[in-house]
N, C-alpha and C positions, 0 to 999 in steps of 0.2 A: 720249364725255365732252363735256358742254357747259361751256364755260369762263365764269368770272366775267366780267361785263360784256357778255355776249351779249344781244341783243334777243330776248325770248321771250314766250310766252303761257302763262298758268297757268289752271287751272280750280279752282273751289271751290264746294261746296254750302253755301249760306248758311242755308237752312232745309229740313229734310226735309219731305216732303208732310204728315205728321201734325202738324207744328209750325206750319203755315200757318193764318192766320186763317179763320174760318168765313164771312167776308163776301166770298168770292171765287166766281166762276163754278165750277160743278161740275168741269169739265174742268181748270181751273187748280189747284183744290185737290188733284188727284190726282198732281201732279208737284212735285218739289222746286224751290225757288228757287235758281238757279245763277248763278255769276258767271264770266266769262272776262275776264281782264285782261292787258294787255301792259306790259312794262317791262324794265329791265336786271337780269340775274341777279346776285345779291350773293355767290354762292359757287359753285364748280364743282359740277356735278350730272349726273345721267342723266335721260333722259325717264322719267317716272313717279315721280320723287322728289318729296317735299314740299320746297318751296323758298321763299325770300323774294326778292321783287323790289322795285325802286324804279321807280315810274312817272315819266313825263317831268315831272310837276309835283311830284315829291319824295315822293309818298305811298308807304308801304311796305305790301305785301300778301303774304300767304302762300297757297300752294295747290299743286296737283299740276302739275308741269312737263309740258306737252303738246306744245309746238311751239317750234322755233328759227326765227328770222327770219320771223315770220308776215306774211302779206300778204292783201289782199282778193282773194277768188275769185269775187265776184258779177259778173254782166254783165246786159245788157238782153235776153237771149234771141237767137234766130236772126232772120235777115232775114225781114221780112214784105213780100212783093212788092207787095201792095195799097198799102202806105204809100209806096212809091216812086212809084206812079201818082198818089196823092193829093198828094204833094210837087209833082209837075209841074203838077197842076191848080191848086193854091194859088198857085204862082209865076206862073202865067198870069193868074189873077184879080187878084193884088196888083200884080205888076210888069209885066204885059203881055207876058210871055215868060220863058224860062228865064234864070236868073242864074248 
């Protein structure tokens, strides 16, 4: 059970693929226009339920509840050893040594 007031993410299909305009690239026309939005849950619910949320700026949206306490999962990838060497070289050129 996800309680009212929890920070959540919802998902909603805005336009099905066949409803999209013809003035789009072919690969774009083949997929639906989707929305993922975060906000505060306005009533108790379960993951997968259709819910209403209030965003931080007060906008109300409805959609399928998909996540509680969402967070960013992206990063800049793994370490690239060559960049460490380049960093040393740049510091030598600019500052005359390591800083």
